[in-house]
DOMARSE-522935 format. One record per residue: residue number from 1; x negated, y negated, z of N, C-alpha, C in turn. Coordinates in steps of 0.2 Angstrom, whole numbers. Layout:
BEGIN
 seq  n.xx  n.yy  n.zz ca.xx ca.yy ca.zz  c.xx  c.yy  c.zz
 NUM     X     Y     Z     X     Y     Z     X     Y     Z
...
***
This chain:
BEGIN
 seq  n.xx  n.yy  n.zz ca.xx ca.yy ca.zz  c.xx  c.yy  c.zz
   1     5    -1   -82     2    -3   -76     1   -11   -75
   2     3   -14   -70     2   -21   -69    -5   -22   -68
   3    -7   -29   -68   -14   -31   -66   -14   -35   -60
   4   -20   -35   -56   -20   -39   -50   -17   -46   -51
   5   -13   -48   -46   -10   -55   -46   -13   -59   -41
   6   -16   -57   -36   -19   -61   -30   -25   -65   -33
   7   -25   -71   -31   -30   -76   -34   -37   -75   -32
   8   -38   -71   -26   -44   -70   -24   -47   -63   -26
   9   -43   -59   -30   -45   -52   -31   -52   -52   -35
  10   -53   -57   -40   -59   -57   -44   -65   -58   -40
  11   -64   -63   -35   -70   -65   -31   -72   -59   -27
  12   -67   -55   -24   -69   -50   -19   -72   -44   -23
  13   -70   -43   -29   -72   -38   -34   -80   -39   -35
  14   -81   -46   -37   -88   -48   -39   -93   -47   -34
  15   -90   -48   -27   -95   -48   -22   -96   -41   -19
  16   -92   -36   -23   -93   -29   -21   -90   -26   -15
  17   -85   -30   -13   -81   -28    -7   -78   -21    -7
  18   -76   -19   -13   -72   -13   -14   -77    -8   -18
  19   -83    -9   -18   -88    -4   -21   -90     1   -17
  20   -90     7   -20   -93    13   -16   -90    14    -9
  21   -84    14    -9   -81    15    -2   -79    23    -2
  22   -80    25     4   -78    32     5   -73    33    10
  23   -72    28    15   -67    28    20   -64    21    21
  24   -58    21    24   -56    15    26   -60    11    31
  25   -63    15    36   -67    12    41   -72     8    38
  26   -75    10    32   -80     6    29   -78    -1    26
  27   -72     0    23   -69    -7    21   -67   -11    27
  28   -64    -8    32   -62   -12    38   -68   -16    41
  29   -74   -12    41   -80   -15    44   -82   -21    39
  30   -82   -20    33   -84   -26    28   -79   -32    29
  31   -73   -31    30   -68   -36    31   -69   -40    37
  32   -70   -36    43   -71   -39    49   -78   -43    50
  33   -82   -42    45   -89   -45    45   -88   -52    42
  34   -82   -54    39   -81   -61    37   -80   -65    43
  35   -83   -71    43   -83   -75    49   -76   -80    49
  36   -73   -81    43   -67   -85    42   -61   -81    43
  37   -56   -83    47   -50   -79    47   -46   -79    41
  38   -46   -84    37   -43   -84    30   -46   -79    25
  39   -52   -78    26   -56   -74    21   -54   -66    23
  40   -54   -65    30   -52   -58    32   -45   -57    29
  41   -40   -62    30   -33   -61    28   -33   -60    21
  42   -36   -64    17   -36   -63    10   -38   -57     7
  43   -44   -54    10   -47   -48     8   -42   -42     9
  44   -39   -43    15   -34   -37    16   -28   -38    12
  45   -26   -44    10   -20   -44     5   -22   -41    -1
  46   -28   -43    -4   -30   -40   -10   -30   -32   -10
  47   -33   -30    -4   -32   -22    -3   -25   -20    -3
  48   -21   -23     0   -14   -21     1   -10   -20    -6
  49   -12   -26   -10    -9   -25   -17   -11   -19   -21
  50   -17   -18   -20   -20   -13   -24   -18    -6   -21
  51   -17    -6   -15   -15     1   -11    -8     2   -14
  52    -4    -2   -14     3    -1   -15     4     1   -23
  53     0    -2   -27     0     0   -34    -2     7   -35
  54    -8     9   -32   -11    15   -34    -9    21   -30
  55    -5    20   -24    -2    25   -20     5    27   -23
  56     6    32   -26    12    34   -29    18    34   -24
  57    17    36   -18    23    38   -13    26    31   -12
  58    24    25   -13    27    19   -12    31    17   -18
  59    31    20   -23    35    18   -29    35    11   -31
  60    29     8   -31    29     1   -32    28     0   -40
  61    33    -3   -43    32    -5   -50    29   -11   -52
  62    30   -16   -47    27   -23   -48    26   -26   -41
  63    20   -29   -40    19   -32   -34    17   -39   -35
  64    20   -44   -31    18   -51   -31    15   -53   -25
  65     9   -56   -25     7   -60   -19    12   -66   -18
  66    14   -68   -12    19   -73   -11    19   -79   -15
  67    13   -82   -16    12   -88   -20    13   -86   -28
  68    13   -80   -30    14   -78   -37    21   -76   -38
  69    26   -75   -33    33   -73   -34    36   -78   -38
  70    40   -76   -43    43   -81   -47    49   -85   -43
  71    50   -91   -45    55   -95   -41    62   -92   -41
  72    63   -89   -47    70   -86   -48    71   -80   -44
  73    65   -77   -43    66   -71   -38    67   -73   -31
  74    63   -78   -29    64   -81   -22    71   -83   -21
  75    74   -86   -26    81   -88   -25    85   -82   -24
  76    84   -77   -29    88   -71   -28    88   -68   -22
  77    82   -68   -19    81   -64   -12    82   -69    -6
  78    85   -75    -8    86   -80    -2    80   -81     2
  79    74   -82    -1    68   -83     2    65   -90     0
  80    68   -94    -4    65  -100    -6    66  -105    -1
  81    60  -108     1    60  -113     6    60  -110    13
  82    60  -104    14    60  -101    21    53   -99    23
  83    52   -98    29    45   -96    31    46   -90    36
  84    46   -84    33    47   -78    36    40   -74    38
  85    35   -78    36    28   -75    37    27   -69    32
  86    30   -70    26    30   -65    21    23   -66    17
  87    20   -61    15    14   -61    11    15   -59     4
  88    19   -54     3    20   -52    -4    27   -49    -4
  89    29   -48   -11    36   -44   -12    34   -39   -17
  90    37   -33   -17    36   -29   -22    43   -25   -24
  91    43   -24   -31    49   -21   -34    48   -13   -34
  92    52    -9   -32    51    -2   -33    53     1   -40
  93    52     7   -41    54    10   -48    61    10   -48
  94    65    10   -43    72    10   -43    75     3   -43
  95    71    -2   -44    74    -9   -44    75   -12   -38
  96    73    -9   -32    74   -12   -26    68   -17   -24
  97    70   -22   -20    65   -27   -18    63   -26   -11
  98    57   -25    -9    54   -25    -3    49   -31    -1
  99    50   -34     5    45   -39     7    40   -36    12
 100    34   -38    11    29   -35    16    25   -40    18
 101    22   -39    24    17   -43    28    11   -39    29
 102     5   -42    29    -1   -39    31    -4   -42    37
 103    -7   -38    41   -10   -40    47   -16   -36    48
 104   -22   -40    48   -28   -37    49   -31   -40    56
 105   -33   -35    60   -36   -38    66   -42   -34    68
 106   -48   -37    69   -54   -34    71   -53   -29    77
 107   -55   -23    77   -55   -19    83   -48   -16    84
 108   -44   -17    80   -37   -14    80   -33   -15    87
 109   -32   -21    89   -28   -22    95   -21   -21    94
 110   -17   -20    99   -10   -19    98    -7   -25    96
 111    -2   -25    91     1   -31    89     7   -32    93
 112     9   -39    94    14   -41    99    21   -42    95
 113    26   -42    99    32   -44    96    32   -51    93
 114    29   -56    97    28   -63    94    25   -63    88
 115    20   -59    86    17   -59    79    21   -57    74
 116    27   -53    76    30   -49    70    38   -51    70
 117    40   -55    75    47   -56    76    50   -60    70
 118    47   -65    67    49   -69    62    50   -65    56
 119    45   -61    54    46   -56    48    51   -51    49
 120    52   -48    55    57   -43    56    64   -47    55
 121    65   -53    57    71   -57    56    73   -57    49
 122    69   -55    44    71   -55    37    77   -51    35
 123    79   -47    40    85   -43    39    91   -47    37
 124    91   -53    38    97   -58    37    97   -58    29
 125    92   -57    25    93   -57    18    95   -50    15
 126   101   -50    13   104   -43    11   101   -41     4
 127    97   -45     1    94   -43    -5    87   -39    -4
 128    85   -40     2    79   -36     4    81   -29     6
 129    78   -24     2    79   -17     4    76   -15    10
 130    69   -16    11    65   -14    16    60   -20    18
 131    58   -20    24    53   -24    26    47   -20    28
 132    41   -21    25    35   -17    26    29   -20    29
 133    27   -17    34    21   -20    38    15   -16    36
 134    10   -19    33     3   -15    32    -2   -18    36
 135    -5   -14    41    -9   -17    46   -15   -11    47
 136   -21   -14    49   -26    -9    51   -25    -7    59
 137   -20   -10    62   -19    -9    69   -14    -2    69
 138   -14     1    75   -10     7    76    -4     6    81
 139    -5     1    86     0     1    91     5    -5    90
 140    12    -4    90    17    -9    88    21   -10    94
 141    25   -15    95    30   -16   100    35   -10   100
 142    37    -7   105    42    -2   105    49    -4   102
 143    51   -10   103    57   -13   100    57   -12    92
 144    51   -12    89    51   -11    82    54    -5    80
 145    54     1    84    56     7    82    64     7    81
 146    67     2    84    74     2    84    77    -2    78
 147    73    -5    74    75    -9    68    76    -5    62
 148    81    -7    59    83    -3    52    80    -7    47
 149    79    -3    41    76    -6    35    69    -9    36
 150    65    -5    40    58    -7    42    53    -1    42
 151    48    -1    39    43     4    40    36     1    40
 152    31     4    43    24     2    44    19     7    41
 153    14     4    38     8     8    36     3     5    41
 154     0    10    45    -4     8    50   -11    10    49
 155   -16     8    53   -23    10    52   -24    18    52
 156   -20    21    56   -21    29    56   -18    32    49
 157   -14    28    46   -12    30    39   -17    29    34
 158   -20    23    34   -25    21    30   -32    25    31
 159   -33    27    37   -39    32    38   -38    38    34
 160   -33    40    31   -32    46    27   -34    45    20
 161   -35    39    18   -37    38    11   -44    41    10
 162   -44    44     4   -50    48     1   -55    43    -3
 163   -60    46    -4   -65    43    -9   -62    42   -16
 164   -58    47   -18   -54    46   -24   -49    40   -24
 165   -46    39   -18   -41    34   -18   -45    27   -19
 166   -50    26   -15   -54    20   -16   -57    19   -23
 167   -59    24   -26   -61    24   -33   -55    21   -38
 168   -49    23   -36   -43    21   -40   -42    14   -39
 169   -42    12   -32   -41     5   -30   -46     0   -34
 170   -53     2   -34   -58    -2   -37   -57    -2   -44
 171   -55     3   -47   -54     3   -54   -48    -1   -56
 172   -43    -1   -52   -37    -5   -54   -39   -13   -53
 173   -42   -14   -48   -44   -21   -46   -49   -24   -52
 174   -53   -20   -55   -57   -22   -60   -54   -23   -67
 175   -47   -22   -66   -43   -23   -72   -44   -18   -78
 176   -46   -12   -76   -47    -7   -81   -41    -3   -81
 177   -40     1   -86   -34     6   -87   -34    11   -82
 178   -29    11   -78   -29    15   -72   -23    20   -73
 179   -25    27   -72   -20    32   -72   -21    35   -65
 180   -15    36   -61   -16    40   -55   -20    46   -55
 181   -25    48   -51   -28    54   -52   -24    60   -51
 182   -25    66   -54   -22    72   -53   -24    75   -47
 183   -19    78   -43   -21    81   -37   -23    88   -38
 184   -29    90   -35   -31    96   -36   -28   101   -31
 185   -26   107   -33   -22   112   -29   -27   114   -23
 186   -25   115   -17   -29   118   -12   -30   126   -14
 187   -34   129   -10   -37   135   -11   -31   140   -12
 188   -26   140    -7   -21   145    -7   -16   144   -13
 189   -15   137   -14   -11   135   -20   -14   138   -27
 190   -21   137   -27   -24   139   -33   -24   147   -34
 191   -24   151   -28   -24   158   -28   -17   160   -31
 192   -12   156   -29    -5   158   -31    -4   157   -38
 193    -7   151   -41    -6   149   -48   -10   155   -52
 194   -16   157   -50   -20   162   -53   -16   168   -54
 195   -11   170   -49    -7   176   -49    -1   175   -53
 196     2   169   -53     8   168   -57     7   167   -65
 197     1   164   -67     0   163   -74     0   169   -78
 198    -4   175   -76    -3   181   -80     4   184   -80
 199     7   184   -75    14   186   -74    19   183   -79
 200    18   176   -79    22   172   -84    21   174   -91
 201    15   176   -93    14   178  -100    18   184  -102
 202    19   188   -97    23   195   -98    30   194   -97
 203    33   189   -93    40   188   -91    42   181   -92
 204    48   180   -93    51   173   -93    51   170   -87
 205    53   174   -82    53   171   -75    49   176   -70
 206    46   173   -65    43   177   -60    42   173   -54
 207    42   176   -48    42   172   -42    35   174   -39
 208    33   170   -34    27   171   -30    26   177   -27
 209    32   180   -24    32   186   -21    31   192   -26
 210    34   192   -32    33   197   -37    26   197   -40
 211    23   191   -40    16   190   -43    11   193   -38
***
């Protein structure tokens, strides 16, 4: 498991920004309370890095905040000397490289094409597999839906994060040993498992219907 790379991660951890969170709304309110734009942006960048690392569905093997991306990698991705509005790059477990941008806005206004067009133009780089937007906003320009190699993690997606997810994020940011938490089965799944296990003890194979 990688360690946090964002230069501001330690500062935000020490001030308790990620402590005792139960919902994304709580984190959103804490970030919005910062008076400086750069601080809101940096706090959300730190969150985004931890989110990608600790959420298995995004298959992030390594995440680099843009200032930490090795020069050799920038050259390989045709990003050296370019201004695409990229905040970070991450490598997937399949060895593909994705570029992402974070956008935090107080009160979740609709994002405009003007705010995103430069980043969306990153399609010119054949070395970039996907462009990823991570934002607390929910509404995007319609034209975004027509773009290939692009996906967005919106505020409504982040609202589904659980207390356990935030505990994993805080643990990782504190540079502790992190293992993704095991998912507990839902009630109907547990009932099926309880029926299957005794049957498996008596037979090599069994189906849920037989159990």
